[in-house]
VOPAGU-2260 file (C-alpha; in pm, 1 decimal, decimal comma):
REM VOPAGU-2260
SITE   aa  ch    i         X         Y         Z
SITE  MET   A    0    -311,9    1291,9     993,1
SITE  MET   A    1     -10,7    1206,7     857,2
SITE  LYS   A    2     247,9    1265,0    1148,3
SITE  ASP   A    3     478,8    1515,3     963,7
SITE  SER   A    4     178,8    1676,0     806,2
SITE  PRO   A    5    -135,2    1912,9     898,4
SITE  VAL   A    6    -400,6    1710,8     683,3
SITE  SER   A    7    -737,1    1634,5     797,7
SITE  ASN   A    8    -842,6    1431,2     554,3
SITE  LEU   A    9    -625,7    1140,7     386,3
SITE  ASP   A   10    -577,6     977,9       1,2
SITE  ILE   A   11    -406,0     690,3     -31,6
SITE  LEU   A   12    -373,4     504,0    -327,0
SITE  LEU   A   13    -276,9      86,5    -346,6
SITE  VAL   A   14    -169,9     -67,9    -622,5
SITE  GLY   A   15     -34,9    -387,0    -719,6
SITE  VAL   A   16    -124,3    -706,3    -889,7
SITE  GLY   A   17    -351,2    -966,8    -862,5
SITE  GLY   A   18    -238,4   -1229,2    -551,6
SITE  GLN   A   19     -68,6    -955,8    -355,0
SITE  GLY   A   20    -316,9    -840,7     -81,5
SITE  THR   A   21    -377,0    -505,8    -190,1
SITE  ILE   A   22    -739,2    -524,2    -114,5
SITE  LEU   A   23    -686,1    -690,1     226,7
SITE  ALA   A   24    -439,8    -460,1     293,0
SITE  SER   A   25    -703,7    -190,8     183,8
SITE  ARG   A   26    -982,8    -344,1     455,7
SITE  ILE   A   27    -704,2    -329,6     709,5
SITE  ILE   A   28    -700,0      79,9     645,5
SITE  SER   A   29   -1013,1     110,1     643,5
SITE  GLN   A   30   -1094,1     -77,6     968,2
SITE  VAL   A   31    -825,6     152,0    1127,3
SITE  ALA   A   32    -966,0     443,5     988,0
SITE  MET   A   33   -1334,2     370,5    1084,7
SITE  ASP   A   34   -1267,8     293,1    1437,7
SITE  ASN   A   35   -1086,1     565,3    1476,8
SITE  GLY   A   36   -1444,2     755,9    1408,0
SITE  LEU   A   37   -1349,0     892,7    1028,8
SITE  GLU   A   38   -1548,4     870,6     716,7
SITE  VAL   A   39   -1408,0     629,3     434,4
SITE  LYS   A   40   -1477,8     528,1     101,7
SITE  ILE   A   41   -1296,8     269,4     -96,9
SITE  SER   A   42   -1362,8     222,8    -507,4
SITE  GLU   A   43   -1146,9    -113,9    -649,4
SITE  VAL   A   44   -1059,2    -160,3    -947,8
SITE  HIS   A   45    -960,4    -511,2   -1039,4
SITE  GLY   A   46    -809,4    -596,0   -1423,1
SITE  MET   A   47    -760,1    -982,2   -1467,4
SITE  ALA   A   48    -695,2    -976,5   -1103,7
SITE  GLN   A   49    -668,5   -1352,5   -1082,6
SITE  ARG   A   50    -426,2   -1301,4   -1357,3
SITE  GLY   A   51    -120,8   -1111,2   -1227,7
SITE  GLY   A   52    -370,6    -794,8   -1351,7
SITE  SER   A   53    -342,1    -420,2   -1202,1
SITE  VAL   A   54    -570,3    -431,6    -877,2
SITE  VAL   A   55    -611,8       3,4    -725,3
SITE  THR   A   56    -782,2      80,8    -458,9
SITE  HIS   A   57    -869,2     443,3    -413,2
SITE  LEU   A   58    -901,9     477,5     -51,1
SITE  ARG   A   59   -1040,3     794,5     106,2
SITE  MET   A   60   -1077,3     879,4     480,6
SITE  GLY   A   61   -1146,0    1193,0     664,8
SITE  ASP   A   62   -1454,2    1368,2     915,2
SITE  THR   A   63   -1606,1    1412,3     542,2
SITE  VAL   A   64   -1557,1    1232,7     230,7
SITE  TYR   A   65   -1756,2    1283,4     -46,2
SITE  SER   A   66   -1614,5    1086,6    -330,9
SITE  PRO   A   67   -1476,9     706,3    -338,1
SITE  LEU   A   68   -1208,5     834,4    -655,8
SITE  ILE   A   69    -906,5    1005,5    -599,6
SITE  GLN   A   70    -793,0    1266,3    -835,0
SITE  MET   A   71    -501,1    1251,5   -1026,7
SITE  GLY   A   72    -223,1    1453,4    -865,2
SITE  GLN   A   73    -413,5    1421,3    -494,3
SITE  ALA   A   74    -285,3    1090,4    -359,4
SITE  ASP   A   75     -90,5    1177,1     -24,9
SITE  VAL   A   76      -1,5     833,4     -23,4
SITE  ILE   A   77      72,5     560,5    -247,7
SITE  VAL   A   78     135,7     219,7    -170,4
SITE  ALA   A   79     262,8      38,2    -444,4
SITE  PHE   A   80     329,8    -357,3    -419,4
SITE  GLU   A   81     532,8    -375,8    -746,7
SITE  GLN   A   82     765,7    -174,2    -910,1
SITE  LEU   A   83     605,8     -81,0   -1285,9
SITE  GLU   A   84     248,4     -82,3   -1071,1
SITE  ALA   A   85     404,7     252,5    -870,3
SITE  TRP   A   86     540,4     418,0   -1205,2
SITE  ARG   A   87     204,4     369,0   -1368,0
SITE  TRP   A   88      47,4     526,1   -1105,7
SITE  LEU   A   89     240,9     826,4    -961,0
SITE  PRO   A   90      98,3    1086,7   -1137,6
SITE  TYR   A   91    -180,8    1037,1    -892,5
SITE  LEU   A   92      62,7    1151,0    -606,7
SITE  HIS   A   93      40,6    1512,6    -472,7
SITE  LYS   A   94     394,2    1738,4    -512,7
SITE  GLU   A   95     420,4    1685,5    -128,6
SITE  GLY   A   96     300,3    1306,1    -109,4
SITE  VAL   A   97     508,6    1001,6      40,4
SITE  VAL   A   98     552,7     662,5    -186,8
SITE  ILE   A   99     601,3     343,4     -30,9
SITE  LEU   A  100     744,1     111,5    -249,6
SITE  ASN   A  101     812,4    -280,7    -242,9
SITE  THR   A  102    1093,4    -343,9    -470,7
SITE  GLN   A  103     939,4    -658,1    -621,4
SITE  VAL   A  104     907,8    -715,8   -1003,7
SITE  ILE   A  105     630,1    -911,6   -1131,3
SITE  SER   A  106     645,9    -857,6   -1496,9
SITE  PRO   A  107     315,3    -809,3   -1707,6
SITE  VAL   A  108     189,0   -1059,9   -1960,4
SITE  PRO   A  109     330,3    -831,0   -2263,0
SITE  VAL   A  110     692,6    -874,0   -2097,8
SITE  ILE   A  111     633,6   -1257,1   -2084,9
SITE  SER   A  112     577,0   -1271,9   -2434,5
SITE  GLY   A  113     851,0   -1096,6   -2546,0
SITE  TYR   A  114     634,6    -816,1   -2644,3
SITE  GLN   A  115     729,0    -551,6   -2440,7
SITE  GLU   A  116    1028,4    -451,8   -2200,7
SITE  TYR   A  117    1030,9    -441,0   -1839,0
SITE  PRO   A  118    1101,4     -66,0   -1771,9
SITE  GLN   A  119    1479,8     -14,6   -1595,0
SITE  ASN   A  120    1582,0     133,0   -1335,3
SITE  ILE   A  121    1225,5     200,1   -1180,0
SITE  VAL   A  122    1291,1     226,5    -805,4
SITE  ASN   A  123    1593,2     530,1    -887,8
SITE  ARG   A  124    1347,0     704,8   -1114,5
SITE  ILE   A  125    1072,5     740,0    -869,8
SITE  LYS   A  126    1361,0     833,6    -658,1
SITE  ASP   A  127    1432,6    1107,9    -795,3
SITE  SER   A  128    1123,3    1183,0    -902,0
SITE  VAL   A  129     930,1    1144,6    -538,7
SITE  SER   A  130    1184,1    1300,1    -233,7
SITE  ARG   A  131     967,2    1123,4      26,6
SITE  THR   A  132     988,8     751,6    -112,9
SITE  VAL   A  133    1065,6     488,8     157,4
SITE  ASP   A  134    1168,2     157,0     -97,2
SITE  LEU   A  135    1253,0    -151,5      54,6
SITE  ASN   A  136    1202,7    -549,8     -25,7
SITE  ALA   A  137     888,8    -656,9     170,2
SITE  GLN   A  138     931,8   -1018,3      40,6
SITE  GLU   A  139    1265,6   -1035,1     225,3
SITE  ILE   A  140    1098,5    -928,6     508,6
SITE  ALA   A  141     835,7   -1117,5     529,1
SITE  LYS   A  142    1000,1   -1451,1     500,4
SITE  GLU   A  143    1156,3   -1324,2     817,0
SITE  SER   A  144     847,5   -1292,3     957,6
SITE  GLY   A  145     801,3   -1682,4     892,0
SITE  ASN   A  146     553,4   -1674,3     648,6
SITE  ASP   A  147     641,5   -1506,2     312,0
SITE  ARG   A  148     307,7   -1468,9     203,4
SITE  THR   A  149     275,4   -1157,5     460,5
SITE  ALA   A  150     476,2    -866,6     256,5
SITE  ASN   A  151     140,5    -696,4     211,2
SITE  VAL   A  152     143,0    -668,0     584,5
SITE  VAL   A  153     463,0    -553,0     601,6
SITE  LEU   A  154     370,3    -237,2     369,7
SITE  LEU   A  155      61,3    -188,7     601,2
SITE  GLY   A  156     338,4    -155,8     881,5
SITE  VAL   A  157     582,5      76,2     703,0
SITE  LEU   A  158     276,3     313,1     627,1
SITE  ALA   A  159     107,0     289,6    1006,8
SITE  ALA   A  160     433,7     437,8    1136,1
SITE  ARG   A  161     369,3     737,8     937,5
SITE  LEU   A  162     -35,8     782,0    1007,4
SITE  GLY   A  163    -122,6     913,2    1356,4
SITE  PHE   A  164    -325,9     610,8    1448,7
SITE  SER   A  165    -245,6     436,4    1772,9
SITE  LYS   A  166     -81,1      86,8    1710,6
SITE  GLU   A  167    -350,1     -59,2    1902,2
SITE  SER   A  168    -574,3      40,9    1672,1
SITE  TRP   A  169    -344,1    -159,3    1411,1
SITE  ASN   A  170    -332,4    -443,4    1603,3
SITE  TYR   A  171    -702,7    -462,7    1674,9
SITE  ALA   A  172    -738,8    -451,4    1257,4
SITE  LEU   A  173    -553,0    -760,1    1217,4
SITE  GLU   A  174    -683,1    -927,3    1482,3
SITE  ASN   A  175   -1051,5    -890,2    1372,4
SITE  THR   A  176    -919,3    -895,1     976,2
SITE  ILE   A  177    -666,0   -1202,8     959,0
SITE  PRO   A  178    -741,3   -1559,6    1016,9
SITE  LYS   A  179    -635,5   -1688,2    1366,1
SITE  LYS   A  180    -399,4   -1968,1    1217,4
SITE  VAL   A  181    -203,8   -1701,6    1038,8
SITE  LEU   A  182    -227,9   -1387,6    1262,8
SITE  GLU   A  183     105,0   -1430,7    1487,4
SITE  PRO   A  184     337,1   -1430,5    1133,9
SITE  ASN   A  185     123,1   -1123,4    1003,1
SITE  LYS   A  186     175,7    -941,2    1326,6
SITE  LYS   A  187     529,1   -1016,6    1340,1
SITE  ALA   A  188     535,2    -897,6     948,6
SITE  PHE   A  189     337,0    -560,5    1050,1
SITE  GLU   A  190     603,4    -453,3    1343,5
SITE  MET   A  191     898,7    -518,4    1116,8
SITE  GLY   A  192     731,2    -321,0     875,9
SITE  TYR   A  193     628,2     -55,0    1145,7
SITE  GLN   A  194    1024,1     -51,6    1236,3
SITE  GLN   A  195    1139,9       7,2     873,1
SITE  LEU   A  196    1207,4     418,5     888,7
């Protein structure tokens, strides 16, 4: 299902913090997969999502999917909406997996409170560990799309360019998921992400 991989099933882990749109992104991916005749199972974990806590979605798709949970070391793709969340969940990535990494930093409460320090040099540490890492500042790209709240859809575009589904499938899912009043900037954000090679 990955353009450069023969796998018939695909396990995607979406990780971020509350308010970044990870849940919406997972629903759009699910819609695309189901529209293409695949079975989809999702498990969402919200850790104080309203307050900037971790939000993690296990998304598994394929001809037959038995469990909604991705085992450690088995994710084909990690889509990380924030650096620290990418680092935390990296052990779940398959050795041949791909990381799509938004370079945004959102400090968790222990860091804001001064009890801990935000880890340094995360992006380079991830790139040293995972050769197939795509890192980008999705916030900056989202601003260029005309709506700085579309960073999640920028990341979807990056993912979509690496999967075997048609762009029409993605546009159809966007049109059926995103409210019409913000559809155009989201479509633009998706396209800008799609072009990030």
